[in-house]
Backbone and ligand atoms as CSV (ligand in chain L), in Angstrom:
chain,resi,resn,atom,element,x,y,z
A,1,UNK,N,N,-28.745,15.373,65.572
A,1,UNK,CA,C,-29.349,16.680,65.772
A,1,UNK,C,C,-30.841,16.584,65.477
A,2,UNK,N,N,-31.648,17.081,66.382
A,2,UNK,CA,C,-33.088,17.029,66.172
A,2,UNK,C,C,-33.702,18.411,66.373
A,3,UNK,N,N,-34.807,18.643,65.740
A,3,UNK,CA,C,-35.496,19.919,65.876
A,3,UNK,C,C,-36.335,19.933,67.130
A,4,UNK,N,N,-36.767,21.115,67.525
A,4,UNK,CA,C,-37.552,21.188,68.736
A,4,UNK,C,C,-38.511,22.350,68.730
A,5,UNK,N,N,-39.253,22.440,69.816
A,5,UNK,CA,C,-40.215,23.525,69.984
A,5,UNK,C,C,-39.452,24.828,70.164
A,6,UNK,N,N,-39.977,25.870,69.603
A,6,UNK,CA,C,-39.296,27.146,69.629
A,6,UNK,C,C,-39.389,27.799,71.002
A,7,UNK,N,N,-38.232,28.157,71.554
A,7,UNK,CA,C,-38.173,28.899,72.807
A,7,UNK,C,C,-37.736,30.314,72.457
A,8,UNK,N,N,-38.676,31.241,72.461
A,8,UNK,CA,C,-38.386,32.594,71.990
A,8,UNK,C,C,-37.527,33.396,72.971
A,9,UNK,N,N,-37.270,32.858,74.147
A,9,UNK,CA,C,-36.429,33.587,75.101
A,9,UNK,C,C,-34.947,33.407,74.795
A,10,UNK,N,N,-34.615,32.481,73.904
A,10,UNK,CA,C,-33.218,32.212,73.582
A,10,UNK,C,C,-32.874,32.795,72.219
A,11,UNK,N,N,-31.665,33.389,72.086
A,11,UNK,CA,C,-31.283,33.939,70.783
A,11,UNK,C,C,-31.012,32.842,69.768
A,12,UNK,N,N,-31.195,33.191,68.512
A,12,UNK,CA,C,-30.870,32.295,67.404
A,12,UNK,C,C,-29.714,32.926,66.657
A,13,UNK,N,N,-28.727,32.142,66.288
A,13,UNK,CA,C,-27.545,32.659,65.630
A,13,UNK,C,C,-27.677,32.436,64.132
A,14,UNK,N,N,-27.683,33.523,63.355
A,14,UNK,CA,C,-27.969,33.389,61.930
A,14,UNK,C,C,-26.938,32.601,61.160
A,15,UNK,N,N,-25.732,32.410,61.719
A,15,UNK,CA,C,-24.716,31.680,60.966
A,15,UNK,C,C,-24.492,30.278,61.504
A,16,UNK,N,N,-25.305,29.856,62.486
A,16,UNK,CA,C,-25.223,28.472,62.952
A,16,UNK,C,C,-25.636,27.560,61.806
A,17,UNK,N,N,-24.980,26.409,61.707
A,17,UNK,CA,C,-25.244,25.501,60.601
A,17,UNK,C,C,-26.058,24.305,61.078
A,18,UNK,N,N,-26.862,23.798,60.170
A,18,UNK,CA,C,-27.594,22.567,60.426
A,18,UNK,C,C,-26.957,21.502,59.545
A,19,UNK,N,N,-26.618,20.381,60.135
A,19,UNK,CA,C,-25.855,19.351,59.430
A,19,UNK,C,C,-26.626,18.783,58.242
A,20,UNK,N,N,-25.912,18.549,57.131
A,20,UNK,CA,C,-26.540,17.860,55.995
A,20,UNK,C,C,-27.124,16.523,56.455
A,21,UNK,N,N,-28.279,16.200,55.884
A,21,UNK,CA,C,-28.960,14.963,56.249
A,21,UNK,C,C,-29.974,15.136,57.362
A,22,UNK,N,N,-29.988,16.317,57.991
A,22,UNK,CA,C,-30.942,16.566,59.065
A,22,UNK,C,C,-32.359,16.648,58.496
A,23,UNK,N,N,-33.284,15.921,59.085
A,23,UNK,CA,C,-34.683,15.988,58.672
A,23,UNK,C,C,-35.310,17.227,59.301
A,24,UNK,N,N,-35.910,18.074,58.455
A,24,UNK,CA,C,-36.524,19.306,58.947
A,24,UNK,C,C,-38.003,19.108,59.265
A,25,UNK,N,N,-38.732,18.536,58.335
A,25,UNK,CA,C,-40.179,18.382,58.510
A,25,UNK,C,C,-40.692,17.415,57.448
A,26,UNK,N,N,-41.812,16.791,57.728
A,26,UNK,CA,C,-42.463,15.969,56.712
A,26,UNK,C,C,-43.213,16.885,55.741
A,27,UNK,N,N,-43.141,16.561,54.463
A,27,UNK,CA,C,-43.822,17.373,53.447
A,27,UNK,C,C,-45.309,17.503,53.780
A,28,UNK,N,N,-45.914,16.429,54.273
A,28,UNK,CA,C,-47.346,16.446,54.595
A,28,UNK,C,C,-47.700,17.435,55.702
A,29,UNK,N,N,-46.721,17.854,56.475
A,29,UNK,CA,C,-46.989,18.811,57.552
A,29,UNK,C,C,-47.015,20.248,57.063
A,30,UNK,N,N,-46.603,20.458,55.806
A,30,UNK,CA,C,-46.604,21.804,55.241
A,30,UNK,C,C,-47.861,22.001,54.415
A,31,UNK,N,N,-48.539,23.103,54.618
A,31,UNK,CA,C,-49.625,23.469,53.720
A,31,UNK,C,C,-49.035,24.040,52.440
A,32,UNK,N,N,-49.868,24.551,51.580
A,32,UNK,CA,C,-49.408,25.233,50.374
A,32,UNK,C,C,-50.375,26.373,50.074
A,33,UNK,N,N,-50.095,27.606,50.451
A,33,UNK,CA,C,-48.855,28.018,51.093
A,33,UNK,C,C,-48.790,27.558,52.543
A,34,UNK,N,N,-47.582,27.273,52.969
A,34,UNK,CA,C,-47.378,26.883,54.354
A,34,UNK,C,C,-45.923,27.034,54.736
A,35,UNK,N,N,-45.685,27.197,56.011
A,35,UNK,CA,C,-44.311,27.339,56.494
A,35,UNK,C,C,-44.248,26.916,57.950
A,36,UNK,N,N,-43.104,26.389,58.324
A,36,UNK,CA,C,-42.850,26.059,59.723
A,36,UNK,C,C,-41.444,26.519,60.078
A,37,UNK,N,N,-41.250,26.780,61.344
A,37,UNK,CA,C,-39.935,27.101,61.867
A,37,UNK,C,C,-39.454,25.909,62.673
A,38,UNK,N,N,-38.212,25.497,62.412
A,38,UNK,CA,C,-37.636,24.364,63.130
A,38,UNK,C,C,-36.341,24.847,63.789
A,39,UNK,N,N,-36.245,24.640,65.098
A,39,UNK,CA,C,-35.084,25.120,65.855
A,39,UNK,C,C,-34.211,23.933,66.236
A,40,UNK,N,N,-32.900,24.121,66.070
A,40,UNK,CA,C,-31.922,23.088,66.373
A,40,UNK,C,C,-30.839,23.649,67.274
A,41,UNK,N,N,-30.257,22.791,68.082
A,41,UNK,CA,C,-29.041,23.107,68.800
A,41,UNK,C,C,-29.243,23.983,70.013
A,42,UNK,N,N,-28.132,24.295,70.659
A,42,UNK,CA,C,-28.119,25.085,71.887
A,42,UNK,C,C,-27.020,26.125,71.790
A,43,UNK,N,N,-27.145,27.161,72.605
A,43,UNK,CA,C,-26.097,28.172,72.712
A,43,UNK,C,C,-25.749,28.787,71.375
A,44,UNK,N,N,-24.434,28.919,71.112
A,44,UNK,CA,C,-24.021,29.579,69.869
A,44,UNK,C,C,-24.237,28.699,68.649
A,45,UNK,N,N,-24.669,27.464,68.857
A,45,UNK,CA,C,-24.997,26.583,67.737
A,45,UNK,C,C,-26.498,26.562,67.471
A,46,UNK,N,N,-27.248,27.401,68.166
A,46,UNK,CA,C,-28.700,27.385,68.001
A,46,UNK,C,C,-29.083,27.963,66.640
A,47,UNK,N,N,-29.824,27.198,65.883
A,47,UNK,CA,C,-30.225,27.608,64.538
A,47,UNK,C,C,-31.734,27.488,64.394
A,48,UNK,N,N,-32.287,28.359,63.572
A,48,UNK,CA,C,-33.728,28.373,63.303
A,48,UNK,C,C,-33.885,28.365,61.786
A,49,UNK,N,N,-34.550,27.347,61.271
A,49,UNK,CA,C,-34.732,27.211,59.824
A,49,UNK,C,C,-36.222,27.311,59.511
A,50,UNK,N,N,-36.559,28.190,58.575
A,50,UNK,CA,C,-37.937,28.300,58.100
A,50,UNK,C,C,-38.061,27.466,56.832
A,51,UNK,N,N,-38.946,26.486,56.861
A,51,UNK,CA,C,-39.221,25.657,55.687
A,51,UNK,C,C,-40.521,26.173,55.087
A,52,UNK,N,N,-40.480,26.513,53.805
A,52,UNK,CA,C,-41.560,27.258,53.167
A,52,UNK,C,C,-42.052,26.500,51.935
A,53,UNK,N,N,-43.358,26.370,51.800
A,53,UNK,CA,C,-43.909,25.830,50.554
A,53,UNK,C,C,-44.894,26.839,49.978
A,54,UNK,N,N,-44.710,27.130,48.715
A,54,UNK,CA,C,-45.590,28.063,48.003
A,54,UNK,C,C,-45.586,27.673,46.536
A,55,UNK,N,N,-46.763,27.558,45.956
A,55,UNK,CA,C,-46.860,27.188,44.553
A,55,UNK,C,C,-46.272,25.814,44.267
A,56,UNK,N,N,-46.296,24.942,45.257
A,56,UNK,CA,C,-45.796,23.586,45.068
A,56,UNK,C,C,-44.303,23.431,45.319
A,57,UNK,N,N,-43.576,24.529,45.401
A,57,UNK,CA,C,-42.119,24.468,45.623
A,57,UNK,C,C,-41.802,24.572,47.106
A,58,UNK,N,N,-40.807,23.832,47.523
A,58,UNK,CA,C,-40.363,23.866,48.916
A,58,UNK,C,C,-38.949,24.427,48.952
A,59,UNK,N,N,-38.767,25.423,49.788
A,59,UNK,CA,C,-37.450,26.015,50.018
A,59,UNK,C,C,-37.249,26.156,51.516
A,60,UNK,N,N,-36.025,26.432,51.913
A,60,UNK,CA,C,-35.738,26.669,53.329
A,60,UNK,C,C,-34.782,27.852,53.452
A,61,UNK,N,N,-34.984,28.603,54.514
A,61,UNK,CA,C,-34.155,29.778,54.773
A,61,UNK,C,C,-33.792,29.813,56.248
A,62,UNK,N,N,-32.632,30.396,56.550
A,62,UNK,CA,C,-32.345,30.714,57.942
A,62,UNK,C,C,-33.397,31.722,58.384
A,63,UNK,N,N,-34.064,31.408,59.487
A,63,UNK,CA,C,-35.184,32.242,59.928
A,63,UNK,C,C,-34.668,33.429,60.733
A,64,UNK,N,N,-33.996,34.324,60.015
A,64,UNK,CA,C,-33.393,35.500,60.634
A,64,UNK,C,C,-33.460,36.635,59.627
A,65,UNK,N,N,-34.230,37.647,59.940
A,65,UNK,CA,C,-34.405,38.769,59.013
A,65,UNK,C,C,-33.084,39.516,58.860
A,66,UNK,N,N,-32.665,39.835,57.621
A,66,UNK,CA,C,-31.396,40.539,57.436
A,66,UNK,C,C,-31.403,41.957,57.992
A,67,UNK,N,N,-32.567,42.482,58.373
A,67,UNK,CA,C,-32.608,43.829,58.942
A,67,UNK,C,C,-32.106,43.834,60.371
A,68,UNK,N,N,-32.773,43.141,61.279
A,68,UNK,CA,C,-32.398,43.180,62.694
A,68,UNK,C,C,-32.209,41.789,63.294
A,69,UNK,N,N,-32.280,40.775,62.475
A,69,UNK,CA,C,-31.954,39.432,62.960
A,69,UNK,C,C,-33.058,38.719,63.706
A,70,UNK,N,N,-34.256,39.257,63.706
A,70,UNK,CA,C,-35.350,38.570,64.386
A,70,UNK,C,C,-35.905,37.467,63.481
A,71,UNK,N,N,-36.562,36.466,64.080
A,71,UNK,CA,C,-37.286,35.504,63.235
A,71,UNK,C,C,-38.383,36.230,62.456
A,72,UNK,N,N,-38.743,35.684,61.315
A,72,UNK,CA,C,-39.755,36.359,60.499
A,72,UNK,C,C,-41.109,36.389,61.187
A,73,UNK,N,N,-41.474,35.312,61.859
A,73,UNK,CA,C,-42.833,35.216,62.379
A,73,UNK,C,C,-42.879,35.540,63.883
A,74,UNK,N,N,-43.770,36.428,64.222
A,74,UNK,CA,C,-44.031,36.710,65.639
A,74,UNK,C,C,-44.986,35.666,66.187
A,75,UNK,N,N,-45.935,35.313,65.382
A,75,UNK,CA,C,-46.915,34.305,65.774
A,75,UNK,C,C,-46.539,33.014,65.053
A,76,UNK,N,N,-46.541,31.912,65.764
A,76,UNK,CA,C,-46.124,30.646,65.167
A,76,UNK,C,C,-46.846,30.387,63.857
A,77,UNK,N,N,-46.079,30.093,62.833
A,77,UNK,CA,C,-46.657,29.713,61.555
A,77,UNK,C,C,-47.162,30.846,60.701
A,78,UNK,N,N,-47.026,32.100,61.157
A,78,UNK,CA,C,-47.539,33.239,60.372
A,78,UNK,C,C,-46.386,33.875,59.597
A,79,UNK,N,N,-46.105,33.329,58.435
A,79,UNK,CA,C,-44.998,33.807,57.618
A,79,UNK,C,C,-45.464,34.605,56.410
A,80,UNK,N,N,-46.623,34.290,55.887
A,80,UNK,CA,C,-47.017,34.813,54.576
A,80,UNK,C,C,-47.839,36.094,54.666
A,81,UNK,N,N,-47.707,36.905,53.623
A,81,UNK,CA,C,-48.607,38.020,53.414
A,81,UNK,C,C,-50.011,37.436,53.212
A,82,UNK,N,N,-50.972,37.924,53.965
A,82,UNK,CA,C,-52.317,37.355,53.874
A,82,UNK,C,C,-52.926,37.515,52.488
A,83,UNK,N,N,-52.521,38.566,51.748
A,83,UNK,CA,C,-53.095,38.819,50.431
A,83,UNK,C,C,-52.263,38.244,49.294
A,84,UNK,N,N,-51.037,37.790,49.589
A,84,UNK,CA,C,-50.158,37.308,48.524
A,84,UNK,C,C,-49.326,36.130,49.038
A,85,UNK,N,N,-49.722,34.909,48.697
A,85,UNK,CA,C,-49.025,33.731,49.216
A,85,UNK,C,C,-47.661,33.497,48.592
A,86,UNK,N,N,-47.187,34.413,47.755
A,86,UNK,CA,C,-45.826,34.291,47.220
A,86,UNK,C,C,-44.845,35.153,48.014
A,87,UNK,N,N,-45.364,35.856,49.018
A,87,UNK,CA,C,-44.540,36.806,49.773
A,87,UNK,C,C,-44.505,36.439,51.254
A,88,UNK,N,N,-43.275,36.399,51.804
A,88,UNK,CA,C,-43.077,36.230,53.240
A,88,UNK,C,C,-42.934,37.621,53.845
A,89,UNK,N,N,-43.456,37.787,55.056
A,89,UNK,CA,C,-43.400,39.100,55.712
A,89,UNK,C,C,-42.725,38.964,57.063
A,90,UNK,N,N,-41.771,39.846,57.321
A,90,UNK,CA,C,-41.164,39.902,58.651
A,90,UNK,C,C,-42.095,40.697,59.545
A,91,UNK,N,N,-42.529,40.070,60.613
A,91,UNK,CA,C,-43.525,40.731,61.459
A,91,UNK,C,C,-42.913,41.818,62.339
A,92,UNK,N,N,-41.594,41.918,62.392
A,92,UNK,CA,C,-40.988,42.931,63.254
A,92,UNK,C,C,-41.136,44.324,62.653
A,93,UNK,N,N,-40.701,44.526,61.407
A,93,UNK,CA,C,-40.805,45.849,60.789
A,93,UNK,C,C,-41.386,45.789,59.392
A,94,UNK,N,N,-41.913,44.654,58.977
A,94,UNK,CA,C,-42.677,44.597,57.739
A,94,UNK,C,C,-41.903,44.342,56.465
A,95,UNK,N,N,-40.648,43.949,56.537
A,95,UNK,CA,C,-39.938,43.625,55.291
A,95,UNK,C,C,-40.672,42.498,54.573
A,96,UNK,N,N,-40.648,42.561,53.222
A,96,UNK,CA,C,-41.352,41.582,52.401
A,96,UNK,C,C,-40.336,40.852,51.517
A,97,UNK,N,N,-40.423,39.528,51.524
A,97,UNK,CA,C,-39.459,38.679,50.815
A,97,UNK,C,C,-40.207,37.766,49.846
A,98,UNK,N,N,-39.601,37.547,48.669
A,98,UNK,CA,C,-40.163,36.554,47.758
A,98,UNK,C,C,-39.961,35.184,48.374
A,99,UNK,N,N,-41.035,34.409,48.472
A,99,UNK,CA,C,-40.924,33.051,49.009
A,99,UNK,C,C,-40.078,32.175,48.091
A,100,UNK,N,N,-40.004,32.553,46.831
A,100,UNK,CA,C,-39.290,31.742,45.854
A,100,UNK,C,C,-37.783,31.722,46.101
A,101,UNK,N,N,-37.216,32.882,46.465
A,101,UNK,CA,C,-35.757,32.938,46.612
A,101,UNK,C,C,-35.292,33.743,47.823
A,102,UNK,N,N,-36.223,34.259,48.619
A,102,UNK,CA,C,-35.844,34.974,49.840
A,102,UNK,C,C,-35.393,36.406,49.626
A,103,UNK,N,N,-35.529,36.894,48.401
A,103,UNK,CA,C,-35.088,38.269,48.110
A,103,UNK,C,C,-36.072,39.278,48.702
A,104,UNK,N,N,-35.529,40.291,49.371
A,104,UNK,CA,C,-36.375,41.309,50.005
A,104,UNK,C,C,-36.782,42.357,48.966
A,105,UNK,N,N,-38.081,42.419,48.686
A,105,UNK,CA,C,-38.583,43.329,47.657
A,105,UNK,C,C,-38.992,44.675,48.220
A,106,UNK,N,N,-39.235,44.768,49.537
A,106,UNK,CA,C,-39.560,46.075,50.129
A,106,UNK,C,C,-39.352,45.998,51.634
A,107,UNK,N,N,-39.147,47.166,52.209
A,107,UNK,CA,C,-38.925,47.246,53.651
A,107,UNK,C,C,-37.505,47.681,53.963
A,108,UNK,N,N,-37.141,47.675,55.231
A,108,UNK,CA,C,-35.854,48.243,55.639
A,108,UNK,C,C,-34.632,47.474,55.158
A,109,UNK,N,N,-34.801,46.240,54.693
A,109,UNK,CA,C,-33.644,45.499,54.157
A,109,UNK,C,C,-33.831,45.204,52.669
A,110,UNK,N,N,-34.545,46.092,51.985
A,110,UNK,CA,C,-34.781,45.909,50.547
A,110,UNK,C,C,-33.453,45.692,49.816
A,111,UNK,N,N,-33.430,44.691,48.949
A,111,UNK,CA,C,-32.231,44.376,48.185
A,111,UNK,C,C,-31.374,43.297,48.826
A,112,UNK,N,N,-31.593,43.014,50.103
A,112,UNK,CA,C,-30.889,41.905,50.752
A,112,UNK,C,C,-31.744,40.644,50.626
A,113,UNK,N,N,-31.216,39.536,51.098
A,113,UNK,CA,C,-31.947,38.269,50.989
A,113,UNK,C,C,-31.838,37.461,52.265
A,114,UNK,N,N,-32.836,36.655,52.498
A,114,UNK,CA,C,-32.741,35.616,53.522
A,114,UNK,C,C,-31.664,34.626,53.086
A,115,UNK,N,N,-30.970,34.036,54.051
A,115,UNK,CA,C,-29.959,33.032,53.716
A,115,UNK,C,C,-30.644,31.709,53.394
A,116,UNK,N,N,-30.416,31.223,52.196
A,116,UNK,CA,C,-31.039,29.962,51.780
A,116,UNK,C,C,-30.357,28.784,52.458
A,117,UNK,N,N,-31.134,27.770,52.766
A,117,UNK,CA,C,-30.632,26.490,53.252
A,117,UNK,C,C,-30.994,25.465,52.175
A,118,UNK,N,N,-29.993,24.826,51.611
A,118,UNK,CA,C,-30.250,23.846,50.545
A,118,UNK,C,C,-30.950,22.622,51.135
A,119,UNK,N,N,-32.034,22.223,50.488
A,119,UNK,CA,C,-32.777,21.052,50.962
A,119,UNK,C,C,-33.105,20.135,49.788
A,120,UNK,N,N,-33.397,18.892,50.116
A,120,UNK,CA,C,-33.892,17.928,49.132
A,120,UNK,C,C,-35.106,17.235,49.744
A,121,UNK,N,N,-35.917,16.662,48.897
A,121,UNK,CA,C,-37.080,15.915,49.366
A,121,UNK,C,C,-36.765,14.436,49.191
A,122,UNK,N,N,-36.946,13.687,50.255
A,122,UNK,CA,C,-36.652,12.254,50.196
A,122,UNK,C,C,-37.623,11.528,51.116
A,123,UNK,N,N,-38.289,10.528,50.574
A,123,UNK,CA,C,-39.246,9.732,51.359
A,123,UNK,C,C,-40.268,10.609,52.078
A,124,UNK,N,N,-40.723,11.656,51.386
A,124,UNK,CA,C,-41.753,12.521,51.956
A,124,UNK,C,C,-41.257,13.442,53.052
A,125,UNK,N,N,-39.948,13.607,53.155
A,125,UNK,CA,C,-39.388,14.487,54.187
A,125,UNK,C,C,-38.513,15.554,53.543
A,126,UNK,N,N,-38.471,16.729,54.180
A,126,UNK,CA,C,-37.581,17.806,53.751
A,126,UNK,C,C,-36.288,17.650,54.555
A,127,UNK,N,N,-35.183,17.488,53.825
A,127,UNK,CA,C,-33.900,17.148,54.445
A,127,UNK,C,C,-32.847,18.165,54.010
A,128,UNK,N,N,-32.003,18.575,54.949
A,128,UNK,CA,C,-30.903,19.491,54.612
A,128,UNK,C,C,-29.956,18.772,53.647
A,129,UNK,N,N,-29.667,19.441,52.527
A,129,UNK,CA,C,-28.828,18.834,51.471
A,129,UNK,C,C,-27.346,18.979,51.803
L,1,FES,S1,S,-36.287,42.824,61.655
L,1,FES,FE1,FE,-37.336,42.252,59.862
L,1,FES,S2,S,-37.956,44.124,59.003
L,1,FES,FE2,FE,-36.847,44.698,60.783
């Protein structure tokens, strides 16, 4: 399974799984704060994973807002609140999530969370655990 360029015309399924051991991105490709979206699979197996680095920590979430299921970023790579690099913002309706754990602190899905994807760092790469 390999990641690819995002095709926004195709739906992403929030419960599609990415196999353990899958390489998501090289650590060097992430800024701090920084985030990338990596899309895997086709059809009902299509998954979108947001890999996020903030404050030196790297986490990954299914890139699907719990409010309406859209990806967080409308513009490629624009995940963070411009004034607060600890907060991810859904560009569809403005929900705000802690980058640390994906918990929604305000907006239409307040109290819900992004689905975490367990990852490990190995040989300078972010890998699904
Ligand atoms: S889809 Fe994210 S806030 Fe509505």
